[in-house]
C-alpha positions in Angstrom: -72.4 -67.4 -6.6 -74.4 -70.6 -7.1 -76.4 -68.9 -9.9 -73.2 -67.8 -11.5 -71.7 -71.3 -11.3 -74.8 -72.9 -12.9 -74.8 -70.3 -15.7 -71.1 -71.0 -16.4 -71.8 -74.8 -16.5 -74.5 -74.2 -19.1 -72.1 -72.1 -21.2 -69.4 -74.7 -20.8 -71.8 -77.4 -22.0 -72.7 -75.4 -25.1 -69.1 -74.6 -25.8 -68.1 -78.3 -25.6 -71.0 -79.3 -27.9 -69.8 -76.7 -30.5 -66.2 -78.2 -30.3 -67.6 -81.7 -30.6 -69.7 -80.8 -33.6 -66.8 -79.0 -35.4 -64.4 -81.9 -34.7 -66.9 -84.3 -36.2 -67.5 -82.2 -39.3 -63.8 -81.8 -39.8 -63.3 -85.5 -39.6 -65.9 -86.4 -42.2 -64.9 -83.6 -44.6 -61.2 -84.6 -44.8 -60.7 -86.6 -48.0 -59.9 -90.3 -47.6 -60.7 -92.9 -45.0 -58.9 -94.4 -42.0 -59.2 -97.8 -43.7 -57.1 -96.7 -46.7 -54.2 -98.8 -45.6 -56.4 -101.8 -45.7 -56.9 -101.6 -49.5 -55.0 -104.9 -50.0 -57.8 -106.8 -48.2 -60.9 -108.0 -50.1 -64.2 -106.2 -50.2 -65.9 -108.4 -47.6 -63.2 -107.6 -45.0 -63.4 -103.9 -46.0 -67.2 -103.9 -45.4 -66.8 -105.8 -42.1 -64.3 -103.2 -40.9 -66.6 -100.3 -41.9 -69.5 -102.0 -40.1 -67.4 -102.7 -37.0 -66.4 -99.0 -36.7 -69.8 -97.7 -37.8 -68.2 -96.1 -40.9 -71.0 -97.5 -43.1 -73.7 -95.6 -41.3 -75.1 -92.2 -42.5 -73.3 -89.2 -41.1 -76.2 -88.3 -38.8 -76.1 -91.8 -37.2 -72.3 -91.6 -36.8 -72.8 -88.2 -35.1 -75.4 -89.5 -32.7 -73.2 -92.5 -31.8 -70.3 -90.0 -31.3 -72.4 -87.9 -28.9 -73.5 -91.1 -27.1 -69.8 -92.1 -26.6 -69.1 -88.7 -25.1 -72.0 -88.9 -22.7 -71.2 -92.4 -21.6 -67.4 -91.6 -21.5 -66.7 -94.6 -23.8 -64.8 -93.4 -26.9 -64.6 -96.9 -28.4 -61.7 -98.8 -29.9 -58.8 -97.4 -31.8 -58.9 -98.2 -35.5 -55.2 -98.5 -35.9 -54.6 -100.3 -32.6 -57.6 -102.7 -32.4 -56.4 -104.2 -29.1 -56.6 -100.8 -27.4 -59.5 -98.5 -26.7 -59.3 -94.7 -26.7 -60.0 -94.8 -22.9 -56.9 -97.0 -22.5 -54.8 -94.6 -24.4 -56.1 -91.7 -22.4 -55.6 -93.5 -19.1 -52.0 -94.3 -20.0 -50.9 -91.0 -21.7 -52.9 -88.3 -19.9 -51.2 -88.7 -16.4 -47.8 -88.2 -18.1 -49.0 -85.1 -20.0 -50.8 -83.8 -16.9 -47.6 -84.2 -14.7 -45.5 -82.4 -17.3 -48.1 -79.6 -17.6 -48.5 -79.1 -13.9 -44.8 -79.0 -13.1 -44.4 -76.5 -16.0 -47.1 -74.3 -14.6 -45.6 -74.4 -11.2 -42.2 -73.5 -12.4 -43.5 -70.8 -14.7 -45.7 -69.1 -12.1 -43.1 -69.2 -9.2 -40.1 -68.1 -11.4 -42.2 -65.5 -13.3 -43.6 -63.8 -10.1 -40.2 -63.8 -8.4 -38.5 -62.4 -11.5 -41.2 -59.7 -11.9 -40.9 -58.7 -8.2 -37.2 -58.4 -8.4 -37.4 -56.3 -11.5 -40.0 -54.0 -9.9 -38.0 -53.5 -6.7 -34.9 -52.7 -8.8 -36.8 -50.6 -11.3 -34.4 -49.2 -14.0 -31.5 -51.0 -12.5 -29.3 -53.9 -13.7 -31.6 -56.6 -12.3 -34.6 -55.0 -14.0 -32.8 -54.8 -17.4 -31.5 -58.3 -17.0 -34.9 -59.8 -16.0 -36.7 -58.0 -18.9 -34.1 -59.2 -21.4 -34.7 -62.7 -20.3 -38.4 -62.1 -20.6 -38.1 -60.8 -24.1 -36.1 -63.8 -25.2 -38.6 -66.1 -23.5 -41.5 -64.6 -25.4 -39.7 -64.3 -28.7 -38.3 -67.9 -29.1 -40.8 -70.7 -29.7 -40.7 -73.6 -27.2 -39.9 -76.2 -29.9 -36.8 -74.1 -30.9 -35.8 -73.9 -27.2 -36.3 -77.6 -26.9 -33.8 -78.4 -29.6 -31.3 -75.8 -28.3 -31.5 -77.3 -24.8 -30.9 -80.8 -26.2 -27.9 -79.6 -28.2 -26.5 -77.7 -25.2 -27.2 -79.8 -22.1 -27.5 -83.3 -23.6 -25.1 -83.3 -26.6 -22.4 -80.7 -25.7 -22.3 -80.8 -21.9 -23.8 -84.3 -21.5 -25.3 -83.4 -18.0 -29.0 -84.1 -18.7 -30.8 -86.8 -20.6 -32.4 -85.8 -23.9 -35.4 -88.2 -24.1 -37.9 -90.5 -22.4 -39.6 -90.0 -19.0 -37.9 -92.2 -16.5 -36.7 -89.9 -13.6 -36.9 -86.3 -12.4 -33.8 -85.5 -14.4 -35.7 -86.3 -17.6 -38.2 -83.6 -16.7 -35.8 -80.7 -16.5 -35.3 -80.0 -20.2 -38.9 -80.4 -21.4 -40.2 -78.3 -18.4 -37.7 -75.6 -19.1 -38.7 -75.5 -22.8 -42.4 -75.3 -21.9 -42.1 -72.9 -19.0 -39.8 -70.2 -20.5 -42.5 -68.5 -22.5 -45.2 -68.3 -19.8 -42.6 -67.4 -17.2 -41.6 -64.4 -19.4 -45.2 -63.2 -19.8 -45.9 -63.6 -16.0 -42.6 -61.7 -15.2 -43.5 -58.8 -17.4 -47.1 -58.5 -16.1 -46.0 -58.8 -12.4 -43.3 -56.2 -12.9 -45.6 -53.6 -14.5 -48.4 -54.2 -12.0 -46.0 -54.2 -9.0 -44.5 -50.9 -10.1 -48.0 -49.3 -10.3 -49.1 -50.8 -6.9 -45.9 -49.6 -5.2 -46.9 -46.0 -5.9 -50.3 -46.4 -4.1 -51.0 -44.4 -0.9 -51.4 -47.5 1.3 -47.9 -48.6 0.2 -46.5 -45.2 1.1 -48.2 -45.5 4.5 -46.6 -48.9 5.1 -43.2 -47.5 4.2 -43.8 -44.6 6.6 -44.4 -47.1 9.4 -40.9 -48.5 8.8 -41.9 -51.9 7.3 -39.2 -53.7 5.3 -39.5 -53.7 1.4 -40.1 -57.5 1.3 -42.8 -57.3 4.1 -44.5 -54.5 2.1 -44.4 -56.7 -1.0 -45.6 -59.9 0.5 -48.2 -58.6 2.9 -49.6 -55.6 1.0 -48.6 -55.4 -2.7 -48.4 -59.0 -3.9 -52.1 -59.8 -3.9 -53.1 -56.8 -6.0 -50.2 -57.4 -8.3 -51.3 -60.9 -9.1 -54.7 -60.0 -10.5 -53.5 -59.6 -14.1 -51.5 -62.8 -13.8 -54.7 -64.7 -12.7 -56.5 -63.0 -15.6 -54.3 -64.6 -18.2 -53.7 -67.9 -16.4 -56.5 -69.5 -18.4 -54.8 -68.7 -21.7 -51.4 -69.7 -20.4 -52.8 -73.0 -19.0 -54.4 -73.8 -22.4 -51.1 -73.0 -24.2 -49.0 -75.1 -21.8 -51.3 -78.1 -21.8 -51.7 -78.2 -25.6 -48.1 -77.2 -26.2 -47.0 -80.4 -24.4 -47.9 -82.4 -27.5 -45.0 -80.9 -29.6 -42.5 -81.1 -26.7 -43.5 -84.6 -25.9 -42.8 -85.6 -29.5 -39.4 -83.9 -29.4 -38.4 -85.5 -26.1 -40.0 -88.9 -26.8 -42.2 -88.5 -23.7 -45.0 -91.2 -23.6 -47.8 -88.7 -23.1 -50.9 -87.9 -25.1 -48.9 -86.0 -27.7 -47.5 -89.3 -29.0 -51.0 -90.8 -29.5 -52.6 -87.6 -30.8 -49.9 -87.0 -33.5 -49.9 -90.6 -34.5 -53.7 -90.7 -34.7 -53.7 -87.6 -37.1 -51.1 -89.2 -39.3 -53.0 -92.5 -39.4 -56.5 -91.0 -39.6 -57.5 -92.8 -36.5 -60.9 -91.0 -36.0 -61.8 -92.4 -32.5 -58.5 -91.3 -31.0 -58.5 -87.9 -32.7 -62.1 -87.1 -31.6 -61.7 -88.7 -28.1 -58.5 -86.8 -27.4 -59.9 -83.5 -28.7 -63.1 -83.8 -26.6 -61.2 -84.9 -23.5 -58.7 -82.0 -23.7 -61.4 -79.5 -24.6 -63.5 -80.5 -21.6 -60.4 -80.3 -19.4 -59.4 -76.9 -20.6 -62.9 -75.5 -20.3 -63.1 -76.7 -16.7 -59.7 -75.2 -16.0 -60.8 -71.8 -17.3 -63.8 -72.1 -15.1 -61.6 -72.7 -12.0 -59.5 -69.6 -13.0 -62.6 -67.5 -13.1 -63.6 -68.7 -9.6 -60.1 -68.0 -8.3 -60.3 -64.5 -9.8 -63.5 -63.8 -7.9 -62.0 -65.1 -4.7 -58.9 -62.8 -5.1 -61.0 -59.7 -5.9 -64.1 -59.4 -3.7 -65.3 -56.4 -5.8 -66.1 -58.9 -8.6 -68.5 -60.9 -6.3 -70.1 -57.7 -5.0 -70.6 -56.5 -8.6 -72.2 -59.8 -9.6 -74.4 -59.8 -6.6 -75.6 -56.3 -7.3 -76.2 -57.2 -10.9 -78.5 -60.0 -9.9 
């Protein structure tokens, strides 16, 4: 297991380096400059600004300085907000985005698993058809469309929930629902199909023969094996949720990283763009690593296979 973890860390480091390099190349190849708005200033001021942000250096020097900032975890000052550093923006915005993402994941996983179990236990029944209809709608409708529908329905027409900001638990309901509906639908469909298959296994038939209740059979015997496909796709779902918060945050005026990231793209604020991209990439890569470890813990056969392969 230790050898596997070290190997994964090496792969993670290479992956992050590739992302860092591609991000830098994209930034320098986009036409224009982040100082375009400063054209009204004289040439001396322009040159001083370029020197301050190292924009007058050759690209390879800028690249090395960029790598140094990543290693030292100091992404430098924002070009468009000179009084703020990228680290300040990350420290202020990421906790909000993280809270939104984690609550969304919790809601999506719990509701998706419960919906999938109910559909499997009532296979080809009304509950099954209703649950799968909800799942199809959840997969089909993009979260930004759901977000606007929720605002129109619950905030404008009914007036029972706030439509913007991030001030109380009530403000979390609509953005969490908009983000969680899609992943919940995917988890529900996977749980249902796997649970139906597991419930036909011999050990489940034996448990039924012993007179165990359906819910006891599900919780003690069938659930663990039914969750394997869910754990398999959790990495992809986590990435989708955590990056999807950017759009939802903009719609609901949530003061998370989405606000700073979208503004930095519009304003060509290189340090914020690159710092945010690297930070989120590292976070998502590490999250995928944790999912792989959890997959190995849930399925001992994976560890045995790796041990035999070594």
